C-alpha positions in Angstrom: 0.0 -0.1 -0.1 1.2 3.3 -1.3 2.2 5.9 2.0 -0.1 9.2 1.3 1.6 12.0 3.0 0.4 16.0 3.3 2.2 18.8 4.6 0.5 20.8 7.2 2.0 24.3 8.7 2.7 24.6 12.1 1.7 28.3 12.2 -1.7 28.4 10.7 -2.4 24.4 10.2 -2.7 25.2 6.2 -2.4 21.8 4.0 -0.3 21.0 1.3 0.4 18.6 -1.0 3.9 19.1 -1.5 7.0 20.5 0.4 7.6 24.6 0.1 10.0 26.5 1.3 7.2 29.3 2.6 3.7 28.6 3.8 1.3 29.9 1.0 -1.1 30.8 3.8 0.7 33.0 6.5 4.1 33.1 4.6 6.0 32.0 7.0 9.2 30.3 6.3 10.2 26.7 7.3 7.1 25.9 9.0 5.7 22.7 6.7 5.9 19.5 8.2 5.3 16.0 6.4 2.5 13.8 8.2 1.3 10.6 7.5 -2.5 10.0 6.1 -3.7 6.6 7.2 -7.2 5.5 5.6 -10.2 5.6 8.4 -11.7 2.4 9.4 -15.7 2.4 9.9 -16.2 1.5 13.3 -12.6 1.3 14.6 -11.7 1.2 18.1 -10.2 4.9 18.5 -13.4 6.1 16.3 -15.6 4.1 19.2 -13.6 5.5 22.2 -13.1 9.2 20.9 -15.4 11.4 22.7 -17.5 13.9 21.0 -19.5 16.6 21.5 -22.3 15.8 18.9 -25.3 18.1 19.9 -29.2 16.6 19.3 -29.8 19.3 17.4 -30.3 23.1 17.1 -32.1 24.8 19.9 -33.6 28.3 21.2 -31.4 30.2 23.3 -34.2 31.2 25.7 -34.7 27.1 26.1 -31.1 26.4 27.1 -30.6 25.9 30.8 -27.2 26.9 32.3 -26.1 24.5 34.7 -25.5 25.5 38.3 -22.0 24.3 37.9 -20.7 26.3 34.9 -22.1 29.7 37.0 -20.2 29.0 39.7 -16.1 29.2 39.7 -14.3 27.4 41.5 -11.6 29.4 43.4 -7.7 28.2 42.8 -6.7 29.7 46.6 -4.3 31.9 44.5 -5.3 35.6 44.4 -3.5 36.5 41.4 -4.0 33.7 39.4 -8.1 33.7 40.5 -7.6 37.6 39.2 -6.3 36.8 36.2 -9.2 34.0 35.2 -11.6 36.3 36.2 -12.9 34.8 39.6 -11.8 31.1 39.4 -12.2 28.2 36.7 -15.1 27.5 35.3 -16.5 23.9 34.8 -15.9 22.3 31.4 -13.1 24.9 30.6 -10.4 24.8 28.8 -6.9 26.2 29.8 -3.3 26.9 28.1 -0.3 27.9 30.5 3.0 28.6 28.4 6.5 29.7 29.3 10.1 29.6 29.2 11.4 26.2 30.7 11.8 26.7 34.2 9.9 29.6 34.6 7.7 27.8 37.3 4.6 26.0 35.2 4.9 22.8 36.8 5.3 24.5 40.4 2.4 26.4 39.7 0.3 23.3 38.9 1.6 21.3 41.6 0.4 24.6 44.2 -3.0 24.7 42.6 -3.5 20.7 43.8 -2.4 22.0 47.1 -5.2 24.7 47.4 -7.8 22.8 45.2 -7.5 19.3 45.8 -10.3 18.2 48.2 -12.9 15.3 49.0 -15.2 17.3 47.0 -12.7 18.4 44.6 -10.6 15.7 43.3 -7.6 16.5 41.1 -5.9 14.4 38.6 -1.8 15.6 37.5 -1.0 14.1 34.5 2.7 14.5 33.9 4.3 13.0 30.2 7.8 14.1 31.1 8.2 13.0 34.9 7.9 10.0 37.3 5.7 10.3 39.9 8.5 9.8 42.4 10.3 13.1 40.7 6.7 15.0 40.9 6.4 13.9 44.9 10.1 15.2 45.3 8.8 18.7 44.3 6.1 18.6 46.4 7.6 17.7 49.1 9.8 20.6 48.7 7.0 22.7 48.0 5.2 21.4 51.3 2.5 20.1 49.2 -0.1 17.8 51.0 -3.3 17.7 48.7 -5.5 15.1 50.5 -7.2 14.2 47.0 -4.4 14.4 44.4 -4.2 11.7 42.0 -0.8 11.4 40.1 -0.4 9.9 37.0 2.5 9.6 34.5 1.2 8.6 31.0 1.3 9.8 27.5 -1.3 8.0 26.2 -4.7 9.9 25.8 -6.7 6.8 25.8 -5.2 5.3 29.2 -5.7 9.0 30.5 -9.1 8.9 29.5 -9.5 5.4 31.4 -8.1 7.1 34.5 -10.8 9.9 34.3 -13.5 7.9 33.8 -12.6 6.3 37.2 -11.4 8.6 39.7 -13.9 11.4 37.9 -11.5 14.4 38.9 -13.1 18.5 39.0 -9.9 19.3 37.6 -7.3 17.8 35.3 -3.8 19.0 34.6 -1.9 18.1 31.7 2.0 18.6 31.7 2.3 18.9 28.7 0.3 18.8 25.6 3.4 18.2 23.7 4.5 14.8 25.2 0.9 13.5 24.7 0.0 11.2 22.0 -2.9 9.7 20.0 -2.2 5.9 19.1 -4.1 6.3 15.7 -1.7 8.9 14.4 1.8 7.8 13.0 3.4 11.1 13.9 5.8 11.6 17.0 4.3 13.4 20.1 4.7 16.9 19.7 4.0 17.2 15.6 1.2 18.9 14.6 -0.8 16.5 14.0 -0.3 15.0 17.9 -0.5 18.5 19.0 -3.9 19.6 17.5 -5.9 16.2 17.9 -4.9 15.6 21.5 -5.8 19.2 22.2 -9.2 18.4 20.7 -9.7 15.1 22.7 -9.4 16.6 25.8 -11.5 19.4 24.9 -14.3 17.1 24.3 -13.4 15.2 27.4 -13.8 18.7 29.5 -16.9 19.6 27.9 -18.8 16.1 28.2 -17.9 15.7 31.9 -17.9 19.4 32.9 -14.4 18.8 34.1 -11.9 21.6 34.2 -8.7 21.1 32.1 -5.5 23.0 32.4 -3.0 22.4 29.4 0.4 23.0 30.1 2.6 23.8 26.6 6.1 24.2 25.5 6.7 27.8 23.6 9.6 28.1 21.2 11.9 30.7 21.0 9.7 33.7 19.3 8.0 33.0 22.8 4.7 31.8 21.0 3.4 28.2 21.6 5.0 25.3 19.7 2.8 23.5 17.4 -0.3 24.7 15.1 -1.6 28.0 16.2 -5.0 27.0 16.0 -4.2 25.1 19.4 -5.0 28.8 21.0 -7.7 28.7 19.7 -9.3 25.8 20.3 -9.1 26.4 24.4 -11.0 29.0 26.5 -7.9 30.8 28.2 -4.9 30.9 27.0 -2.2 32.2 29.7 1.6 32.9 29.1 3.9 33.2 32.1 6.8 36.4 31.6 9.9 36.6 33.8 13.5 36.3 33.6 14.9 33.7 35.7 17.4 36.1 36.8 14.8 38.1 38.4 12.6 36.7 41.8 9.1 38.5 39.7 7.0 36.5 37.7 4.1 37.5 35.7 1.2 35.4 34.5 -0.7 37.5 31.9 -4.3 36.2 30.2 -3.8 36.8 26.6 -7.1 35.4 25.9 -10.1 34.8 28.3 -13.5 34.1 27.3 -15.1 34.1 30.7 -13.1 37.6 31.9 -11.0 40.6 31.1 -7.9 40.1 28.5 -4.5 41.3 29.3 -5.4 40.7 33.1 -1.8 39.9 35.0 -0.9 38.5 38.2 2.4 39.2 39.9 4.1 36.2 41.9 7.4 36.3 43.5 9.6 33.0 42.9 11.3 31.8 46.1 12.2 28.5 48.0 8.3 27.4 48.6 7.5 28.3 45.3 5.5 30.9 43.6 4.0 33.7 46.3 1.6 36.4 45.3 2.1 40.1 45.3 -1.2 41.9 46.1 0.0 45.4 45.5 2.2 45.2 42.3 2.5 48.8 42.2 4.2 49.1 45.4 6.3 46.4 44.6 7.9 47.6 41.0 8.4 51.2 42.8 10.3 49.7 45.7 14.0 50.8 45.8 13.3 53.8 43.3 15.8 57.0 43.5 14.3 60.2 44.9 15.6 63.5 43.5 17.5 61.5 40.4 16.9 63.0 36.9 15.7 60.8 34.2 13.0 59.3 36.8 9.3 59.4 36.2 6.2 57.6 37.3 3.4 56.6 35.0 0.5 54.2 35.1 -0.4 51.1 32.5 -3.0 49.7 32.8 -2.8 45.7 32.6 -6.5 44.3 31.9 -8.4 46.3 34.8 -5.6 46.4 36.9 -3.7 50.4 37.3 -0.2 49.3 37.5 2.3 52.2 38.9 5.4 51.9 37.0 9.0 53.8 36.9 10.6 55.0 33.5 13.7 55.4 33.8 15.6 57.4 30.8 19.7 58.4 30.2 20.9 61.0 28.0 24.7 61.1 27.2 26.5 62.9 24.6 28.5 60.9 22.1 31.6 60.8 20.3 30.7 59.2 17.5 28.6 60.3 14.6 25.7 58.3 14.9 24.3 58.5 18.4 23.0 54.9 20.0 19.3 54.1 20.8 18.4 51.5 23.3 15.0 50.7 24.7 13.9 48.1 27.5 10.3 47.4 28.3 8.8 49.2 25.9 8.9 49.0 21.6 12.3 50.8 20.3 10.6 51.9 17.4 7.9 54.2 19.5 11.1 55.5 21.8 12.6 56.5 18.5 9.6 58.6 17.1 9.0 60.1 20.6 12.3 61.5 20.8 12.1 63.1 17.1 8.8 64.8 19.1 10.4 66.3 21.5 13.4 67.6 19.2 11.1 68.6 16.5 8.4 70.1 19.1 9.9 71.6 22.0 13.5 72.5 20.5 15.4 69.6 22.4 18.7 69.5 20.1 19.2 65.1 20.9 21.2 64.6 17.8 24.3 64.2 19.3 23.3 62.3 22.4 22.8 58.6 23.1 19.7 57.9 24.9 18.4 54.9 26.8 15.0 54.3 28.4 14.3 51.3 30.7 11.2 50.0 32.3 12.2 49.5 35.7 11.0 46.0 37.1 10.8 44.3 34.0 7.5 45.3 33.2 6.6 45.8 29.5 4.5 48.6 28.2 3.0 48.4 25.1 -0.4 51.2 25.7 0.8 54.6 24.4 -0.5 56.3 27.9 3.1 55.8 29.1 4.5 58.3 25.8 4.2 61.7 28.3 6.2 59.7 31.1 8.9 58.7 28.4 9.2 62.3 27.2 9.3 63.9 30.8 12.1 61.4 31.6 14.1 62.2 28.3 13.5 65.7 29.0 14.7 65.5 32.7 17.8 64.1 31.9 18.6 66.0 29.3 18.2 69.7 31.5 19.5 68.0 35.1 16.6 68.7 36.4 14.4 66.1 38.5 11.0 65.5 38.6 9.1 65.8 41.9 8.8 61.8 42.7 5.2 62.7 44.2 3.9 63.7 40.6 2.8 60.9 38.2 2.8 61.4 34.6 0.8 59.8 31.6 -0.8 60.6 28.3 -0.3 59.6 24.5 1.6 62.2 22.8 0.9 62.6 18.9 3.2 63.9 16.3 2.6 67.5 16.5 3.2 67.5 19.9 -0.3 67.2 21.3 -1.2 65.1 24.4 -4.3 63.1 23.5 -6.7 61.5 26.0 -6.1 58.2 27.5 -8.7 55.4 28.8 -9.5 55.0 32.2 -8.0 58.5 33.9 -9.8 57.7 37.2 -8.8 54.4 38.4 -5.2 55.7 37.2 -5.4 58.4 39.3 -6.8 56.7 42.4 -4.1 54.3 42.1 -1.4 56.9 42.3 -3.3 58.4 45.4 -3.4 55.4 47.2 0.2 55.2 46.8 0.9 58.4 48.5 1.2 60.6 45.2 0.2 64.2 45.5 -0.7 64.7 42.0 -0.2 64.1 38.2 -0.1 65.4 34.9 -2.3 64.4 32.1 -3.9 65.4 29.0 -6.3 68.5 29.2 -9.2 66.4 27.3 -9.0 63.8 30.6 -9.2 66.8 33.6 -12.6 67.9 32.4 -14.5 64.9 33.1 -12.0 63.4 35.6 -13.1 63.2 39.3 -10.1 62.4 41.7 -9.5 61.9 45.3 -9.7 65.3 47.8 -6.1 66.4 48.0 -5.0 64.7 44.8 -3.7 67.7 42.5 -4.4 67.2 38.5 -2.7 69.3 36.0 -4.1 69.4 32.4 -1.7 69.7 29.5 -2.5 70.8 26.0 0.8 69.9 24.6 4.5 68.4 25.8 5.7 72.3 26.2 3.1 72.7 28.6 3.7 69.4 30.1 7.3 70.1 30.5 6.6 73.9 32.0 4.9 72.5 34.6 7.2 69.8 35.8 10.3 71.2 34.6 9.6 75.0 35.8 9.6 76.1 32.5 12.4 74.5 30.8 
């Protein structure tokens, strides 16, 4: 019998009859992988045992009753994780957790087991990478004493399904989806087809049994999940672990959440006892901030529904070379270069002979434009050698004409600054007209960067 093969794109899932260097659907290079196609036998063993989400037909929306189990969320007992999830785990939901190796994914799963596993809420932890003895060693180090946590070292999804039907867990943890295999597929575990089909299998299993399921996924060097891009579309929640192994803090960011706000973050500190929640990340990020130093400005970024105060540091130094150097950490480089051009053109700052370095302290990455005003203020402060009051927060989007544009949720940002002991803030004049601030908190509205720098640097 002639072997039939197809080529499947690991990024978008596009199928191709022959190999190409570039996928014609997503234009990515070297993403087409060869897979073998086997004829499907009617009534085969695999077909009989595979779960299905088959519907009994179309029904009216008003006639569908919502199960109480799907309304109530199961709290994980980890406050920062519950915040990211929108209150806890929803029955029948699928979660995908990814991050760099050694960042703490398996540690987080064990801590979830420790806080959730009980007589009424059994948990099944399945590992395809470690033995049960290795998991037990880590559990003892983390002081995990879950009374109703089951461990299973297995990669065959049918064996896992049998264990699920026997134990009937309320939560299933899979570490990791790239190690799982479906026996009907000849390709190796971690291939595009295996990851896609195994994820679909667990999705059907979770929906059928109203069981929450957490999948751990490997990430590529670019920071995205290994395997087909469709994997993120199949699950309900996608969480990314962020952080540097040289730093103690860790971030969990929700890039997709069908049951809550997206781009919500949870802040943790990694220690010997595992991950510890940081309930006040603004104070944590501002700890150790220099007082009276030039080039230091505090701004407020919205991470989901949470206002987060962060320090922007800028250093401007005269260059001895023909082309000045520009470096940014924690923000988009092109955005920084554009803001420097606006500062030079609209405010008269001659920066063409100066190196410029901008850093978001604490390792946080800011992507929203509300930090533009803070970046410009930090650059101007260092250039003029004039410090900005440490009790003043700066926020606002900057346009190419040097104007300050309105930002979203200014009241929540100002309230967070007042809670952290700040005396006032500088923001766009359009926001000042409608904002309500706490008593004693001063607000200065600026139309453009000239007015803003005049207020912050005393007419500089």
